[in-house]
Every structure is written in structure tokens, then in C-alpha cells.
C-alpha positions as CSV (number, residue, x, y, z in Angstrom):
1,M,-136.2,-216.7,93.5
2,S,-135.6,-219.5,90.9
3,M,-132.8,-219.2,88.5
4,T,-131.4,-221.2,85.6
5,Q,-128.3,-223.1,86.1
6,R,-126.2,-220.5,84.1
7,E,-128.0,-217.5,86.0
8,R,-127.1,-219.1,89.2
9,V,-123.3,-219.4,88.3
10,L,-123.1,-216.1,86.8
11,A,-124.5,-214.5,90.1
12,T,-122.0,-216.6,92.1
13,I,-118.9,-215.6,90.0
14,N,-119.9,-211.9,90.3
15,H,-120.0,-212.3,94.2
16,Q,-123.9,-212.1,94.4
17,E,-126.1,-214.7,96.3
18,P,-128.0,-216.9,93.8
19,D,-131.0,-219.1,94.6
20,R,-128.6,-222.0,95.4
21,V,-124.9,-222.6,95.8
22,P,-123.7,-223.9,92.2
23,I,-122.4,-227.4,91.8
24,V,-119.4,-227.9,89.3
25,I,-118.8,-231.4,88.3
26,G,-118.3,-233.1,85.0
27,A,-117.0,-230.0,83.0
28,S,-113.3,-230.8,82.9
29,N,-110.7,-233.4,84.0
30,A,-110.2,-231.4,87.1
31,T,-113.8,-231.4,88.0
32,G,-114.6,-235.0,86.5
33,I,-115.2,-238.5,87.7
34,K,-113.0,-241.3,86.6
35,M,-114.6,-244.2,84.7
36,K,-114.9,-246.8,87.6
37,P,-117.1,-244.6,89.9
38,Y,-118.9,-243.3,86.8
39,Q,-119.9,-246.8,85.9
40,G,-120.9,-247.6,89.5
41,L,-123.0,-244.4,89.5
42,K,-124.8,-245.3,86.3
43,K,-125.6,-248.7,87.6
44,L,-126.9,-247.1,90.9
45,L,-129.1,-244.7,89.0
46,G,-130.1,-247.2,86.4
47,V,-128.5,-245.1,83.5
48,D,-128.0,-246.9,80.3
49,S,-125.3,-245.0,78.2
50,D,-121.9,-245.8,76.7
51,D,-118.8,-245.5,78.4
52,E,-117.0,-242.8,76.8
53,Y,-113.8,-240.7,77.8
54,I,-113.1,-236.9,77.8
55,Y,-110.7,-236.0,74.8
56,D,-111.4,-239.8,73.7
57,W,-108.4,-240.6,75.8
58,P,-109.0,-243.7,77.7
59,E,-105.5,-243.5,79.3
60,L,-106.5,-240.4,81.0
61,G,-109.3,-242.3,82.6
62,T,-111.8,-239.4,83.1
63,A,-115.4,-240.3,82.0
64,R,-117.4,-238.0,79.7
65,I,-120.5,-238.1,81.7
66,D,-123.9,-238.4,79.9
67,E,-126.6,-235.8,80.3
68,Q,-128.9,-237.9,82.2
69,T,-126.4,-238.3,84.8
70,M,-125.2,-234.7,84.7
71,L,-128.9,-233.7,85.3
72,R,-128.9,-236.1,88.4
73,L,-125.8,-234.7,89.8
74,H,-127.5,-231.1,89.4
75,S,-124.4,-229.9,87.8
76,D,-124.7,-226.2,86.9
77,V,-121.9,-226.1,84.3
78,R,-121.2,-227.8,80.9
79,G,-117.9,-228.2,79.4
80,V,-116.4,-227.3,76.1
81,L,-112.9,-229.0,75.5
82,D,-110.3,-229.0,72.7
83,R,-109.1,-232.4,71.3
84,H,-105.7,-233.8,70.5
85,P,-104.9,-233.3,66.9
86,T,-106.2,-236.1,64.5
87,S,-102.7,-237.3,63.8
88,T,-102.2,-238.1,67.6
89,Y,-105.4,-240.3,67.7
90,V,-104.5,-242.1,64.4
91,R,-100.9,-242.8,65.8
92,N,-102.2,-244.2,69.0
93,R,-104.9,-246.2,67.5
94,K,-102.1,-248.2,65.5
95,R,-99.8,-248.6,68.5
96,E,-99.4,-251.9,70.1
97,T,-101.7,-252.9,73.1
98,H,-100.4,-251.8,76.5
99,S,-97.6,-249.8,74.9
100,P,-97.2,-246.2,76.0
101,F,-99.6,-243.3,74.9
102,I,-97.6,-240.6,73.4
103,D,-99.3,-237.3,72.9
104,S,-98.6,-234.4,70.5
105,W,-96.0,-232.9,72.6
106,G,-93.9,-236.3,72.7
107,S,-94.5,-236.9,76.2
108,G,-96.9,-239.7,77.4
109,Q,-98.2,-242.4,79.9
110,K,-97.1,-245.9,80.6
111,E,-99.4,-248.6,81.8
112,I,-98.2,-249.5,85.5
113,S,-101.0,-252.1,85.8
114,P,-103.7,-253.2,83.7
115,G,-105.9,-250.3,82.6
116,E,-103.9,-247.8,84.9
117,W,-101.5,-245.2,83.2
118,Y,-99.2,-242.9,84.8
119,P,-97.0,-240.2,83.3
120,G,-93.6,-241.8,82.4
121,I,-92.5,-240.7,78.9
122,H,-90.4,-237.3,79.3
123,P,-88.6,-236.6,76.0
124,L,-86.5,-233.7,77.3
125,A,-85.6,-235.7,80.4
126,E,-81.8,-235.3,79.4
127,A,-81.9,-231.8,77.8
128,Q,-79.5,-229.2,79.3
129,T,-79.1,-226.7,76.6
130,I,-81.4,-223.9,75.3
131,D,-80.4,-225.2,71.7
132,E,-82.0,-228.5,72.6
133,I,-85.2,-226.7,73.5
134,E,-85.1,-224.7,70.1
135,N,-84.4,-228.0,68.1
136,Y,-86.9,-229.9,69.6
137,P,-89.9,-230.9,67.4
138,W,-92.6,-229.0,69.0
139,P,-96.4,-229.6,68.3
140,D,-98.4,-227.6,65.9
141,M,-100.7,-225.5,67.7
142,D,-102.2,-224.1,64.5
143,D,-103.6,-227.8,63.5
144,P,-107.4,-227.0,63.1
145,S,-108.3,-230.4,64.0
146,R,-107.6,-229.2,67.7
147,V,-110.6,-226.9,67.8
148,T,-112.9,-227.4,64.8
149,H,-115.9,-228.8,67.0
150,V,-115.6,-226.1,69.4
151,K,-117.8,-223.3,67.7
152,A,-120.7,-225.5,67.1
153,Q,-120.5,-227.1,70.6
154,A,-120.3,-223.8,72.4
155,K,-122.9,-222.2,70.1
156,R,-125.3,-225.0,71.0
157,L,-124.9,-224.5,74.7
158,A,-125.2,-220.7,74.4
159,N,-128.4,-220.9,72.3
160,E,-129.9,-223.2,75.0
161,N,-128.9,-220.8,77.6
162,Q,-129.5,-223.3,80.5
163,F,-126.1,-224.1,81.8
164,A,-123.0,-222.0,82.3
165,I,-120.4,-222.8,79.8
166,M,-116.7,-223.6,81.2
167,A,-114.2,-224.0,78.4
168,T,-110.9,-225.8,79.0
169,P,-108.4,-226.4,76.3
170,W,-106.2,-229.4,77.1
171,L,-103.1,-227.6,78.1
172,L,-100.8,-228.8,80.8
173,F,-99.8,-225.2,81.6
174,P,-96.3,-224.1,81.8
175,L,-94.9,-225.6,84.9
176,E,-97.0,-228.9,84.6
177,R,-95.9,-229.3,80.9
178,A,-92.2,-228.8,81.9
179,F,-92.7,-231.7,84.3
180,A,-94.1,-233.6,81.6
181,M,-91.2,-232.8,79.1
182,Q,-88.6,-233.4,81.7
183,G,-90.0,-235.2,84.7
184,M,-90.9,-233.4,88.0
185,D,-87.7,-233.9,89.9
186,K,-85.4,-233.0,86.9
187,F,-87.2,-229.9,86.0
188,L,-87.3,-228.8,89.7
189,K,-83.5,-229.2,90.1
190,N,-83.1,-227.3,86.8
191,L,-85.1,-224.3,88.2
192,A,-82.7,-224.2,90.9
193,K,-79.4,-225.0,89.2
194,S,-79.9,-224.0,85.6
195,P,-82.5,-221.1,85.8
196,D,-81.7,-219.8,82.2
197,F,-82.6,-223.3,80.7
198,A,-85.6,-223.7,82.8
199,Q,-87.1,-220.3,82.0
200,A,-86.5,-220.8,78.3
201,L,-88.5,-224.2,78.5
202,L,-91.2,-222.5,80.4
203,H,-91.4,-219.5,77.9
204,K,-91.4,-221.9,75.0
205,I,-94.3,-223.8,76.4
206,A,-96.3,-220.8,77.3
207,D,-95.8,-219.4,73.8
208,L,-97.3,-222.7,72.4
209,C,-100.1,-222.5,75.0
210,K,-101.0,-219.0,74.0
211,T,-101.1,-219.9,70.4
212,L,-103.7,-222.7,70.9
213,M,-105.5,-220.7,73.5
214,G,-106.0,-218.0,70.8
215,H,-107.5,-220.3,68.4
216,F,-109.6,-221.8,71.0
217,L,-111.1,-218.4,72.2
218,A,-111.6,-217.5,68.5
219,E,-113.8,-220.5,68.1
220,L,-115.6,-219.7,71.3
221,G,-116.5,-216.2,70.5
222,D,-118.8,-214.9,73.1
223,S,-120.3,-218.5,73.7
224,V,-118.4,-218.9,77.1
225,D,-118.8,-217.8,80.7
226,I,-115.5,-219.4,82.2
227,I,-112.2,-220.2,80.9
228,K,-110.2,-222.9,83.0
229,I,-106.5,-222.8,83.1
230,G,-103.9,-223.8,86.0
231,D,-100.6,-225.1,87.1
232,D,-100.2,-227.3,90.2
233,L,-98.0,-225.4,92.6
234,G,-98.7,-226.8,95.9
235,T,-98.0,-230.0,97.9
236,Q,-100.0,-231.3,101.1
237,S,-97.9,-229.1,103.5
238,S,-96.2,-226.2,101.3
239,L,-95.4,-225.0,97.9
240,M,-93.5,-226.7,95.2
241,I,-91.3,-223.8,94.9
242,S,-90.8,-220.7,97.1
243,P,-92.9,-217.8,96.8
244,T,-89.8,-215.8,95.9
245,M,-89.2,-218.1,92.8
246,Y,-92.9,-218.1,92.0
247,R,-92.9,-214.4,91.9
248,K,-89.8,-214.2,89.8
249,I,-90.1,-216.9,87.3
250,L,-93.8,-218.2,87.0
251,K,-95.9,-215.3,87.9
252,P,-94.9,-213.1,85.1
253,I,-95.9,-215.9,82.8
254,H,-99.1,-216.6,84.3
255,A,-99.9,-212.9,84.3
256,D,-98.9,-212.6,80.7
257,Y,-101.1,-215.5,79.9
258,I,-104.2,-214.3,81.9
259,Q,-103.9,-210.8,80.3
260,F,-103.9,-212.6,76.9
261,I,-107.0,-214.4,77.8
262,K,-108.8,-211.2,79.1
263,E,-108.0,-209.3,76.0
264,R,-110.0,-211.8,74.0
265,T,-113.0,-212.6,76.1
266,K,-115.2,-211.3,78.9
267,A,-115.2,-214.9,80.5
268,K,-113.9,-215.3,84.0
269,V,-110.5,-217.0,84.6
270,F,-110.8,-220.3,86.7
271,F,-107.3,-221.3,87.9
272,H,-106.9,-224.8,89.1
273,T,-103.9,-225.5,91.4
274,D,-103.5,-228.2,93.9
275,G,-102.2,-228.2,97.4
276,D,-101.4,-225.4,100.0
277,V,-101.1,-222.4,97.9
278,F,-102.4,-220.0,100.5
279,P,-99.2,-217.9,100.4
280,L,-99.9,-217.1,96.7
281,I,-103.5,-216.2,96.8
282,D,-102.8,-212.5,96.9
283,D,-100.7,-213.0,93.7
284,F,-103.3,-214.8,92.0
285,I,-105.8,-212.1,92.7
286,E,-103.3,-209.4,91.4
287,I,-102.8,-211.1,88.1
288,G,-106.4,-211.5,87.4
289,V,-107.6,-215.0,88.5
290,D,-111.3,-214.8,89.2
291,I,-112.1,-218.2,90.5
292,L,-109.5,-220.4,92.5
293,N,-109.9,-224.3,92.4
294,P,-109.8,-226.8,94.1
295,I,-109.4,-225.5,97.6
296,Q,-107.7,-228.5,98.9
297,T,-108.7,-228.6,102.4
298,S,-106.4,-231.6,103.3
299,A,-103.3,-229.3,102.5
300,G,-101.9,-226.9,105.1
301,K,-103.6,-223.6,105.5
302,M,-106.1,-224.3,102.8
303,A,-108.0,-226.2,105.6
304,N,-108.7,-222.7,107.3
305,L,-111.8,-221.9,105.3
306,E,-112.8,-219.1,107.7
307,E,-109.6,-217.3,107.1
308,L,-109.8,-218.0,103.4
309,K,-113.3,-216.3,103.4
310,L,-112.3,-213.4,105.7
311,R,-109.1,-212.5,103.8
312,F,-110.1,-213.2,100.1
313,G,-113.6,-213.9,99.8
314,K,-114.7,-210.6,98.5
315,K,-111.7,-210.6,95.8
316,I,-111.8,-214.2,94.5
317,V,-114.5,-217.0,94.0
318,F,-113.7,-220.2,95.5
319,C,-114.7,-223.6,93.8
320,G,-114.0,-227.0,95.4
321,G,-113.5,-227.7,99.0
322,I,-115.0,-231.1,99.4
323,D,-112.2,-233.5,100.3
324,T,-111.1,-236.4,98.1
325,H,-108.3,-237.4,100.1
326,Q,-110.3,-239.0,103.0
327,L,-113.8,-237.8,103.2
328,L,-115.3,-238.7,99.6
329,P,-113.6,-242.3,99.4
330,H,-113.8,-243.2,103.2
331,G,-116.5,-241.0,104.8
332,S,-119.9,-242.3,105.3
333,P,-123.1,-240.5,103.5
334,K,-123.9,-238.8,106.7
335,E,-120.4,-237.4,107.2
336,I,-120.3,-236.1,103.7
337,R,-123.5,-234.4,104.2
338,E,-122.4,-232.6,107.2
339,E,-119.2,-231.6,105.7
340,V,-120.9,-230.1,102.6
341,R,-123.0,-228.1,105.0
342,R,-120.0,-227.0,106.8
343,V,-118.3,-225.8,103.9
344,I,-121.3,-224.2,102.3
345,N,-121.9,-222.3,105.6
346,I,-118.3,-221.0,105.7
347,L,-117.6,-220.1,102.2
348,A,-121.0,-219.2,100.5
349,P,-122.4,-216.3,102.4
350,G,-122.7,-213.3,100.1
351,G,-122.1,-215.5,97.1
352,G,-118.5,-216.4,95.6
353,Y,-118.6,-220.2,96.3
354,M,-119.4,-223.3,94.0
355,V,-119.3,-226.7,95.4
356,A,-116.9,-229.1,93.8
357,A,-114.8,-232.2,94.8
358,V,-111.2,-231.5,95.2
359,H,-109.9,-232.5,91.8
360,T,-111.2,-235.6,89.8
361,I,-113.4,-238.1,91.8
362,M,-111.0,-241.1,91.8
363,D,-111.6,-244.9,91.6
364,D,-111.9,-245.4,95.4
365,V,-115.1,-243.1,95.9
366,P,-118.4,-245.2,96.1
367,P,-121.2,-243.8,93.9
368,D,-123.4,-243.3,97.1
369,N,-120.9,-240.8,98.3
370,I,-121.1,-238.8,95.1
371,L,-124.8,-238.5,95.4
372,A,-124.5,-237.6,99.1
373,M,-122.3,-234.7,98.0
374,V,-124.5,-233.2,95.4
375,D,-127.8,-234.1,97.3
376,A,-126.4,-232.1,100.2
377,V,-126.1,-229.1,98.2
378,E,-129.8,-229.4,97.3
379,E,-130.7,-229.7,101.1
380,F,-128.5,-227.0,102.5
381,G,-127.2,-224.9,99.6
382,Y,-130.3,-222.5,99.0
383,Y,-130.3,-218.9,100.1
384,P,-131.0,-217.8,102.6
385,L,-128.4,-220.2,104.3
386,N,-129.1,-221.9,107.7
387,S,-132.8,-221.4,107.0
């Protein structure tokens, strides 16, 4: 049974067995490749293409992967992204070399070493009152330059009907954006000590995210299969906040946001959240998450793939599971091949699993190891499995 890449993904996210386990790579920042390994990959493959960045944002560091390389990676998805507003690009092109990149929210990144950027500008770091939230110059989410390209790009992919379309508006979602506005430590303290302030900030951010998402979905129309959202909630060993706090404060915001999306599209909701989020998976299912990413196998109970599949495999699709902490940067191609085989054999029976690296493929990953990952799917990922 031969399928197109789109048919393969659609079968999988509907918990059916396709011809092969899908590969998700290059469709968003969370499923992308940083520029250094991308350059190494192109050199290895003999691909001659320009070095371009997603969102035209070099400081983010994630490559816009050319189509020739995407085909060699056997990627079954193609991404549709929004953009920073034009004014943000104009302002940053005029800034002094090596000075911070400031986005439309007023938060930004500092260059910590040549060519390496890290979030370090937090415009509400000292804010303590709800008035300060209300009086802040929030970005214009109605700016049409954020989404004017979306309709044509999505329509072209839909007309080709070859690849699954995963659309990702560049939104740091409520918790992550609050970290960007205040700094992680400061906002986590406010969640505990000043919950009224913290919740007011989260709701303000969520309203802005919904405004942009509404415009983004309107431009997409029916030309979309998956909508990616997310909020990083886990650490290597636990959650950033307690399950009780999540259910009281963030879960209603996530539920409202997902309902907003599902009222406007039939696309499946892809939720990205790093770390050990095992205690919240039932909550994600309850609020309408269809696809969970990145299944960080180096983090706590997320390593127990058998239990994940047994408890949740019929209710939610898994995407990810190939470790970027140790395996991809330091493993041999043979070790990567065997791990991909192991993960597929646990998560893929019955459908409901898409292979992806755990978050962005970082600078320390050799290009040979990227190919080892995707080629192992071609070797071991065809149904019936273990044949």
C-alpha cells in the first residue's frame, strides 16, 4: 500500500496504520534544525542552496530547510509560518551590530558569544501591578504584515496535495511569553506569591495570542492539517509548576485557546511541551490536544514509552521520542538506528506515532546522525512492523 506523504500523516493522526511511520522534520522551530548542522548536512549531501532562517530571524538560529534537503530527509510535513510584523524587521535591520534583537513584544535576545543568542531582554521584569500590565505598549496583533503571505503559501501546498501541512504562528504561548516578558524566575515567583498579577499577565497574553491565531486561521482556511501550539511545562525530572497549579491557572487558558482553534478549523491540535509532563497527559487529552510533542525520553516518566503507549496511545498521537540530549549528538549512527527501531516498535503499532527529534536539532549533532535517524525510519518504519 503506497501513500502520499499527506495521506500517511492523516492516517497516523487518525490512529490508523499508514504505509510507513511519518517523519516530522523542518516544519517549525520545535521540529527544525539549527544552521550549523544544516550547513553540514548540505555539504554532506552536495546540496547547493542559500543559508536562510525561518521567520528571517538569524538570532533564533533555526534554518529554513531547502526542498531538496527536505526530500532527502523523507519529511512528510511542510510548514506554514507567520512573520514578525514589518516594523520589527525594519527596526532590527537598523540596529547596531551585536546589539540585542528586540521583537514586537519588547522582549529580546542578547548575543552571549559570537553568533549565539539567548533570551535576556525582559521588559516587564520589575512590574508588580495590574496597572503596569494594562499600560504596557502591547504589540498590534491586527498588523496584516504578520500573515499576508499565509493564504498563498498554504493554498499552494494544498493544491499540490503531496505533504501534510503543519501551520505554526510564532507565538510564545502564555507561560513561555510570560517568561519572556518577566524572566522565568521572576514569573514563577509571581505565580506563587502574586497570583492575581500573574494570572492577569497570562490572560492578557492569551488574548493577544487568540487575536493573531484568529487572523492566521482565517488566512489558512481549509488549507491545513495540523495547528502547532505549546507551552513548555516540564523539566528533566518533574513539572515547572505543580499539577494543582496547572489545573487551576493554566489549564483553563489552554482549554479556552484550544476551543477557540477548534471552532475555526478541523485541523488537529499539536501541543509542544518539553520535559516530564507525564502527570498532565490526561489533562491535555481532556482539553482537546490531539498530538503531543516532543516526548522527551530523557525526562522522568516520559522515558517509559511502554506505559505511554498503553495508557494514552488510543487517545493521543505521539510525535518525537528521538533523544537530542545524548543520543543524536553523541551516539553512533548504529546506536541511533537501533533506538529509532526500538521507539517505533513501541509507539507505532496501530498508528498514532510520528518520528521526530526531541525539539530542534542543535549545533552539536553531526549530519551523519541526522541521516541515520531518518534512514532508520525508511528501514524499520514500514507496516506491518517487525517484518
